[in-house]
N, C-alpha and C positions, 0 to 999 in steps of 0.2 A: 476314525470315529471318535476317539477322545477329543480331538481338535473341535469337531463339530458340537460335541456336548458342551465343551468349554464356552464356545461362542454362543450356544443356545442359552446357557446360564447367564452369561454376560448381558445378552440382549434382554432376557427376562428381568434381570436385576435392574437394568437401565429403565425398562418399561415401568416396573413397580415404583422406581424413584420418581419418575415423572408423574405417575398417577398420584403418588403421595403428595407431591408439591401442588399438583392441581387441586387435590381434595382439600388440602390445607388452606389454599387461597379461597376455594368455594365456601368452606366452613367459616372462614374469617369474615367478619367478626362475630364471635358467638357470645361475647360478654362486653361490658362497657370498656371504652378506650380512655386512658388517662393522657390528656394533652398537657404536657409539662411546659410551662412558660417560664423562661429564664430570667424575667424581670418582675417587679412587684405590680400589684393591682393599680389601676389608674393611669398607667403609661400607655404609649402608643402600641407597643407589642401586645399588651393585655387587651387593648381595644380590638386589635386585629383578631386576636384569639376568640373573643366573644362574638365578633361579627361572623366568623367562619364556623364556629363549633355547632351552632344549632342547625343550620342547613346541612352540615356534613353529617351530623347524627341522624338527620331525617333520611339522607341518602343511604347510610350504612345500616340503618335499622337498629342501632345501638346508641346509648348515651355517649357523648363525647364530653368528658368532665375536665374542665380547666383547673390546673394545679399549679399555682405560682410558687416557684422555687428560686427566689432571687439571691444575689450575692456574688462577689468576686467577678463582677463584670459579665455575668452570665455563666461562668464556669461551674457554679454549683448545680444548676439545672442540667447543664450539659453532662456533668460527671454522673448524675443520677441516671440519666437515660442511657449513657454509654455502658453503664454497668448493669442495666436491666436485661431481663430475658428477651431475646430477639424473636418475639412471637407477634409483633404488631399491636400489642395492647399498651405499650408505653411509648409515646410519641413526643418528640421535642419540637417546640416552636421557638426558634432562636433568632438573634438579631446579628447585626454586622460584627459584633464582637466575637462571633463564631470564628471569623478569619483574623480578627485583630489580636485576640488574646494569645494565640500561639506565636504571633510575630513579636509580641511585647514582653512575653513572659518566658523565662528559661525553664521554669518548672510548671508543668500543667499536670493535674491529676489523671488526665486521659489524653490520648492521641486523637486529635480532631479528625484527621483524614482516615486513620485506621479504624477508629472505634465507632464512628457515627456515619451511617449510609445516607446519602442524599435522597429526598423524595420530591420536593417541589419548592421552587422559588415563588413565593406568593406575591410580594410587592417590593418595589423599590421607591423609596422616598428621598428626594433631594434635600439637602440642607439648604438653609437660606442665610446668606451673609446679611446680618442686620447690625445697625449702629444706633446709638443714641441720637434722637433728632437734633439735639443741640450741637453736635459735631459738625465740622465742615466737610466731612466725608459723604460724598453723593454718589461717587462711581468707584468701580474697581481701581481705575487708574489713580483716583485721589488717594485711596488707601495705600496703594504701592508707592506713590510719590512721597507721602508723609512718612511711611515706614523706612524708606531709603534715606530721607533727610534726618530722621531721628531714630537711628538703630536702637532697638531695645526699649524705647520709651513708650511705645504704643502697646497697651495691655489688651489681651483678648480673653474672654471668659470661656469656661467649658463646664460640663456637668461632672467632671472628674478626670483624673489622670488616665490616659489611655482610652477615654470615651470617644465616640464617633465624632463629637464636636471638636475635641482636642486634635484628633488626627486630621480632620478636615482643614483646620487652621494650619497645622504643621505642613500639610501637603501644599497649601497655598503659599506659605512662606518659602518652602523649598523651591517651588517652581518659579516664584517671583524674585528669588534672590534677596529676600528681606529677613530681618530678625524682629519678632514681636515677643512680648513677654506673656507667658501663660499664667493665668489666674484660675486655679481649679476650685470648683464648688462641689458641694455634696448634692448633686442633682441639677437637672435643667431648670427647675422652678426657681431656686435661689439665684441661679446665674441670670435668668431673664429679669428677675426683680432688680438686680444691681445694674444691669445694662439700662433698663428703663429709668432708674434713679440717677444714672450718670456716674456711677462709681467705676464702671469699666466701659470703654466705648465700643468694643467690637465683640461680636458673637456669631459663630457659624451655627446657628440654632436648628432645631428640628422644625421643619416647615409646619407640621401638624400643631406643635405647641406655640409657634410664633405667629401664626396667621391671624388670630383674633386681635393681637396687639398691633400688628401691622395695619390691619383694617381700621382699628381705633386711633391710629396716629401716634401710638405710644412708642413705636419702633420705626425706624426708616429702613425699608428693605432696599439693598443695594444690587444683589444678584442671587440667582439660584445656582446650586452646584451641580445639577444634572446635565446630561448631554443636550436636552431639549428644555424649552421653557415649560414652566409648570402651568397646567391648565387652570389652576385656581388663581394664578398671578400672571396672566398671558402678557402683560405689558413689561414685565421684569426680564432683563436679559440674563443669560447664563454667564457664569464667571469666564467661560472660555470665549464667548463672543464679545465680552466686555473688556478683554485685554490680556487674558491668560490661556492661550490656545492649548487644548489638550487636557485641560483641568476637568475632572469628572469624579464626583464623589457622591455616594448615596448611603443612606442608612437603608437596611433591607431586612426583611423577614422571611425565614424559610423553615421548612419542615424536614426533620431528620428522624431516622429510627436507628436502634442499635445495629451495628454491623452483624451480619449473619441472619438478619430477618429475611425470610423467604422472598426471592425476587417477585413472585406472583403477588404477594401481599403488598410489597412496595409499589409495584405497578398499579394495582387496584387503587390503593390510597392516592397515588399521584393523579389518576384519572378522575377520581371522585372529587379531589380538591380543585382540579381544573374546571369540572362541571359547576362546582359551587361558585367559582370565581366568574363564570359566565352569566350568573344570575344578575339581571339588571338591578335589583335592589342592593345585592351585596356589592356589586361594582360601584354603585352610586354612593353607598356609605363609606367605602374605602377611598374613592376618589375625592370625597369631600375633605379628607384629611391631607390631601396633596399627593396621595400615593399613585404610582403607576402600577396598575394591576398586571401581573405576569402570568402565573400558572405554568411553570415549566415542567419538562420531563426530568427524571432523576439525572440522566446524562448531561442535560444542560445545566442543572444546578451544580453538578460536580465540576464541570469546566469553569463555571462562574466562581465558585468558592476557591478553586485552586489559583485562578487569576488574582482574586482579591488577597489571598494569603501571600502571593509573591509580591504584590504591590506594597502591602503594608510592611512586609519583612524588609523590603528594600528601604522604605522610609525610616523604619526603626533603626536599621543598621547604619545608614547614612547620617542620621541625625542623633545617634546614640540615645534613643528613647527606649527605656527599660522600666518595667514595673516591679522587678524583684532583684 
């Protein structure tokens, strides 16, 4: 009899726990949601946040307020969310540095995998290998040949040490077996300006920010870094098909919540984001920036970020790239 009583209590407790989680998910959201963006206003990540926030708030019935918390390559925004209450009201929109920072920094204010739970991979955006039009570099093979003939003499720009553009170029160099010299700028804008001015010949730029200059003839596009050709530049080959098989690099944007957020809340948020990304107007606005629209499940994002972390950790270790 005591045994039966024990099991009855256990089953009742489990039932109450499940009912509590279901109620919490059903009640969520009961107040505005803060969408922390780990980069400053005006950039690609901020644009994605503002494209998504309004239709998401309409679906959830609560305001989704964009809160830019830039600095330390996205680590400041990530740290804020990692240390927030796991209640679904503080959400992180992060970029590729989510997986690159832990690979490059020995000291992080939080543990990416332990402290932030995945929700949805929103978009992947390939970089684009661009050069100053005055150079003789017209193909991936031209760049590889020149870099091999003149080790260390060809400079490439980036938006800063450890940035997505920096790592895209380092991955290229590692796979091609060449050495180019890194010139770090304080942001993608100054880097683009100097490439167009002829100060630095090579840049693995963001497709979103480079596209208008490519179309205006101020930059020569050589190849895109994704697995497939970009819809906005269909005539442009990928780096892989142009001579470096297996090369694939993206900048990406994804949503995370503090670890410990109820699974039902995370699943609801993921499904609502997927629905937002299926909206034709939202898709068109995102695709106009060169983005590949995804809208993944939490499990798919978790597998993706772990693969990214392993990839960049290997590159950092093999090439002794460290930010602290």
